[in-house]
C-alpha positions as CSV (number, residue, x, y, z in Angstrom):
1,X,0.0,0.0,0.0
2,X,1.7,3.1,-1.3
3,X,-0.2,5.8,0.5
4,X,-2.6,6.6,3.4
5,X,-5.4,6.8,1.0
6,X,-4.7,3.3,-0.3
7,X,-4.8,2.0,3.2
8,X,-8.2,3.6,3.9
9,X,-9.5,2.4,0.6
10,X,-8.3,-1.2,1.2
11,X,-9.9,-1.2,4.7
12,X,-13.1,0.2,3.3
13,X,-13.2,-2.6,0.7
14,X,-13.2,-5.0,3.6
15,X,-16.0,-3.2,5.4
16,X,-13.8,-1.6,8.0
17,X,-14.6,2.1,8.4
18,X,-11.3,3.7,9.5
19,X,-10.7,7.3,10.2
20,X,-7.7,9.0,8.6
21,X,-5.6,9.0,11.8
22,X,-5.8,5.2,12.0
23,X,-4.9,5.0,8.3
24,X,-1.8,7.1,8.9
25,X,-0.7,4.9,11.8
26,X,-1.2,1.7,9.8
27,X,0.7,3.2,6.8
28,X,3.6,4.4,8.9
29,X,3.8,1.0,10.8
30,X,4.1,-0.8,7.4
31,X,6.5,1.7,5.8
32,X,8.8,2.0,8.9
33,X,8.6,-1.7,9.8
34,X,7.5,-0.9,13.3
35,X,4.9,-2.7,15.5
36,X,1.5,-1.0,15.6
37,X,0.3,-0.5,19.2
38,X,-3.5,0.0,19.4
39,X,-4.9,1.0,22.8
40,X,-8.5,1.7,23.6
41,X,-11.6,0.5,25.3
42,X,-12.8,-3.1,24.7
43,X,-15.0,-3.5,21.6
44,X,-13.8,-0.5,19.6
45,X,-12.3,-2.6,16.8
46,X,-8.7,-3.0,17.7
47,X,-8.4,-6.7,17.0
48,X,-10.4,-6.3,13.8
49,X,-7.6,-4.0,12.5
50,X,-5.1,-6.9,12.5
51,X,-7.6,-9.2,10.8
52,X,-8.3,-6.7,8.1
53,X,-4.7,-5.9,7.7
54,X,-3.8,-9.6,7.2
55,X,-6.6,-9.9,4.6
56,X,-5.3,-6.7,2.8
57,X,-1.7,-8.0,2.7
58,X,-2.7,-11.5,1.8
59,X,-0.8,-12.7,4.8
60,X,-1.3,-15.4,7.5
61,X,-2.8,-14.0,10.7
62,X,-1.1,-15.5,13.8
63,X,-2.8,-14.5,17.0
64,X,-1.4,-14.7,20.5
65,X,-4.2,-14.1,23.0
66,X,-2.7,-12.8,26.2
67,X,-3.9,-13.7,29.7
68,X,-2.8,-13.5,33.3
69,X,-0.1,-16.1,33.9
70,X,1.0,-16.4,30.3
71,X,4.6,-17.4,30.2
72,X,7.2,-17.6,27.5
73,X,6.9,-21.4,27.0
74,X,3.2,-21.1,26.2
75,X,3.8,-18.2,23.8
76,X,7.0,-19.5,22.2
77,X,7.2,-23.3,22.1
78,X,6.7,-26.5,24.0
79,X,8.1,-29.9,23.7
80,X,5.7,-32.7,22.6
81,X,6.4,-34.9,25.6
82,X,4.0,-37.6,24.5
83,X,5.8,-38.1,21.2
84,X,9.1,-37.9,22.9
85,X,8.1,-40.7,25.3
86,X,6.9,-42.8,22.4
87,X,10.2,-42.3,20.6
88,X,12.1,-43.4,23.7
89,X,10.1,-46.6,23.9
90,X,10.7,-47.3,20.2
91,X,14.4,-46.7,20.6
92,X,14.5,-49.1,23.7
93,X,12.4,-51.7,21.8
94,X,15.0,-51.7,19.0
95,X,17.8,-52.1,21.5
96,X,19.3,-48.9,20.5
97,X,19.3,-47.2,23.9
98,X,23.0,-47.3,24.4
99,X,23.6,-45.4,21.1
100,X,20.8,-42.9,21.5
101,X,21.6,-39.2,21.1
102,X,19.8,-36.1,22.5
103,X,18.9,-35.1,19.0
104,X,16.9,-38.3,18.6
105,X,14.1,-36.8,20.8
106,X,15.0,-33.1,21.0
107,X,14.7,-32.2,17.3
108,X,12.3,-29.8,15.5
109,X,10.0,-32.8,14.9
110,X,9.2,-32.9,18.6
111,X,8.6,-29.2,19.0
112,X,5.1,-27.7,19.3
113,X,5.4,-24.1,18.0
114,X,3.3,-21.5,19.7
115,X,2.3,-18.1,18.1
116,X,5.6,-16.3,18.6
117,X,7.7,-19.1,17.2
118,X,5.2,-19.6,14.4
119,X,5.6,-16.0,13.4
120,X,9.4,-16.1,13.5
121,X,9.5,-19.3,11.5
122,X,7.1,-18.0,8.9
123,X,9.2,-14.9,8.5
124,X,12.4,-16.9,8.4
125,X,10.9,-18.8,5.4
126,X,10.2,-15.5,3.6
127,X,6.4,-15.5,4.4
128,X,5.7,-12.3,6.3
129,X,2.7,-13.0,8.6
130,X,0.7,-10.5,10.6
131,X,1.4,-11.3,14.3
132,X,-1.5,-10.1,16.6
133,X,-0.5,-9.9,20.2
134,X,-4.0,-9.3,21.6
135,X,-4.7,-7.7,25.0
136,X,-1.1,-7.4,26.2
137,X,-2.3,-5.6,29.3
138,X,-3.7,-9.0,30.6
139,X,-0.2,-10.6,30.6
140,X,2.3,-10.2,33.4
141,X,5.1,-7.7,33.2
142,X,7.7,-10.5,33.0
143,X,6.2,-11.6,29.7
144,X,6.1,-8.0,28.5
145,X,9.9,-7.8,29.2
146,X,10.5,-10.9,27.0
147,X,8.4,-9.5,24.3
148,X,10.5,-6.3,24.3
149,X,13.5,-8.4,23.6
150,X,11.9,-10.4,20.8
151,X,10.7,-7.3,19.1
152,X,14.3,-6.1,19.0
153,X,15.7,-8.8,16.7
154,X,13.0,-11.3,15.9
155,X,15.1,-14.3,16.5
156,X,14.6,-17.3,18.8
157,X,17.3,-19.5,20.3
158,X,16.3,-23.0,21.1
159,X,19.3,-24.6,23.0
160,X,18.8,-28.1,21.5
161,X,18.2,-26.9,18.0
162,X,19.8,-23.5,17.4
163,X,18.8,-20.0,16.5
164,X,15.9,-19.2,14.2
165,X,15.9,-15.7,12.8
166,X,13.4,-13.9,10.7
167,X,14.6,-12.7,7.3
168,X,12.1,-9.8,7.6
169,X,10.2,-8.9,10.7
170,X,6.5,-9.9,10.8
171,X,3.9,-7.2,10.7
172,X,3.1,-6.8,14.4
173,X,-0.1,-5.5,15.9
174,X,-0.3,-5.2,19.7
175,X,-3.6,-4.3,21.4
176,X,-4.3,-3.2,24.9
177,X,-7.6,-2.4,26.8
178,X,-5.5,-0.4,29.2
179,X,-6.4,-2.4,32.3
180,X,-2.8,-1.6,33.3
181,X,-0.1,0.6,31.8
182,X,2.3,-1.0,29.3
183,X,5.9,-0.1,29.9
184,X,7.2,2.9,28.0
185,X,10.2,0.9,26.6
186,X,7.8,-1.2,24.6
187,X,5.6,1.6,23.5
188,X,8.7,3.5,22.2
189,X,9.3,0.7,19.7
190,X,5.8,1.0,18.3
191,X,3.6,3.4,16.3
192,X,1.0,4.2,18.9
193,X,-2.7,4.9,18.1
194,X,-5.6,5.4,20.5
195,X,-8.7,3.8,19.1
196,X,-11.7,5.8,20.4
197,X,-15.4,5.2,20.2
198,X,-16.7,6.4,16.9
199,X,-18.6,9.7,16.6
200,X,-22.2,9.7,15.5
201,X,-21.6,10.0,11.8
202,X,-19.0,7.3,11.7
203,X,-21.1,4.9,13.8
204,X,-24.0,5.3,11.3
205,X,-21.5,4.6,8.5
206,X,-20.3,1.5,10.4
207,X,-23.8,0.2,10.8
208,X,-24.9,0.7,7.2
209,X,-21.6,-0.7,5.9
210,X,-21.7,-3.9,8.0
211,X,-25.5,-4.3,7.6
212,X,-26.2,-2.9,4.1
213,X,-30.0,-3.6,4.3
214,X,-30.4,-1.8,7.5
215,X,-32.9,1.1,7.4
216,X,-30.9,4.3,7.6
217,X,-33.3,6.0,10.0
218,X,-33.1,3.1,12.4
219,X,-29.3,3.1,12.0
220,X,-29.2,6.8,13.0
221,X,-31.4,6.1,16.0
222,X,-29.2,3.3,17.1
223,X,-26.0,5.4,16.7
224,X,-27.6,8.3,18.7
225,X,-28.7,5.9,21.4
226,X,-25.2,4.5,21.7
227,X,-23.8,8.0,22.1
228,X,-26.3,8.5,24.9
229,X,-25.4,5.2,26.6
230,X,-21.6,6.1,26.5
231,X,-22.3,9.4,28.2
232,X,-23.9,7.7,31.2
233,X,-20.6,6.7,32.9
234,X,-21.6,3.0,32.9
235,X,-19.3,0.4,34.4
236,X,-18.8,-1.1,30.9
237,X,-19.8,1.3,28.1
238,X,-20.9,-0.6,25.0
239,X,-18.5,-0.8,22.0
240,X,-19.0,-1.0,18.3
241,X,-19.5,-4.8,18.5
242,X,-22.5,-4.2,20.7
243,X,-23.8,-1.6,18.3
244,X,-23.8,-4.1,15.5
245,X,-25.3,-6.8,17.7
246,X,-28.1,-4.4,18.7
247,X,-28.8,-3.5,15.0
248,X,-29.0,-7.2,14.1
249,X,-31.2,-8.0,17.1
250,X,-33.6,-5.2,16.3
251,X,-33.8,-6.4,12.7
252,X,-34.5,-9.9,13.8
253,X,-37.3,-8.6,16.0
254,X,-38.7,-6.7,13.1
255,X,-38.3,-3.3,14.8
256,X,-38.7,-0.4,12.4
257,X,-37.9,2.3,15.0
258,X,-36.1,2.5,18.3
259,X,-38.6,3.3,21.0
260,X,-38.6,2.9,24.8
261,X,-40.2,-0.6,24.6
262,X,-37.6,-1.9,22.1
263,X,-34.8,-0.5,24.2
264,X,-36.0,-2.2,27.4
265,X,-36.5,-5.5,25.5
266,X,-33.0,-5.5,24.1
267,X,-30.8,-4.0,26.8
268,X,-29.2,-7.4,27.4
269,X,-27.8,-7.2,23.9
270,X,-26.0,-4.0,24.6
271,X,-25.1,-4.0,28.3
272,X,-23.4,-6.9,30.0
273,X,-23.6,-5.9,33.7
274,X,-26.6,-5.8,35.9
275,X,-25.6,-2.5,37.4
276,X,-25.5,-0.9,34.0
277,X,-28.9,-2.3,33.0
278,X,-30.5,-1.1,36.3
279,X,-29.0,2.4,35.8
280,X,-30.6,2.7,32.3
281,X,-33.9,1.4,33.6
282,X,-33.8,3.9,36.5
283,X,-33.1,6.8,34.1
284,X,-35.8,5.6,31.7
285,X,-35.4,3.7,28.4
286,X,-37.1,6.6,26.7
287,X,-34.0,8.8,27.4
288,X,-31.9,6.3,25.4
289,X,-34.5,6.0,22.7
290,X,-34.7,9.8,22.4
291,X,-33.1,9.6,18.9
292,X,-31.3,12.4,17.1
């Protein structure tokens, strides 16, 4: 993609409505060979950026879903102990135990690659994948420190096998919901972009793009209602994913307009915490259904 406009057009072709600032960040990350760090509330479309980018580039998407307690072994590689034990038994059955070598059971054939190694190996073979490191803020700081080292050189050393190095770094997209701060040292290696909730016009465009047969008047009512909901300081404000779920739910129910009754009936599609549902009911669903 040779320009920011080309990025925006390619994303639009795959039904992702991106604003120009995101297009600039994606373009710079690709041109400069830097990881793209996307931060923002859950449900605003950060993960989807990596999926669309992989589709645009025609590359494999390799996803590492982060979680508390994630360690390097689970992210990088593990040995296939079951196969190794079977190999040992076969060696013993053949009477070759005295001549066995470490390499007989500690070769690449007995390695289970996890996402980070998969990405490095693919890049080492000349296939540049998109590596999505999703919700890094859920992982521990120790893992974050290792990731910083990996992003520096994109090579992995396996003591029993050797060093595997990427010919060209993978395209890396890192996301964070900001449940904790990511260390500045890692952010400095990346092109940073804050993904915010869409404004009214862009949310209408997202709805009508993703659901082409959606009535535009209803789409505008939904977008206006979402703007209202996000202004209520809820425990978990709804994201774009909930916007689309709401639009689809209303279409399934045959709703032609968003009124207080339809809001009350479908709050469970949009809000996922009892406290948030109760807050909206106390304020009155008619306030949410107020429209434009």
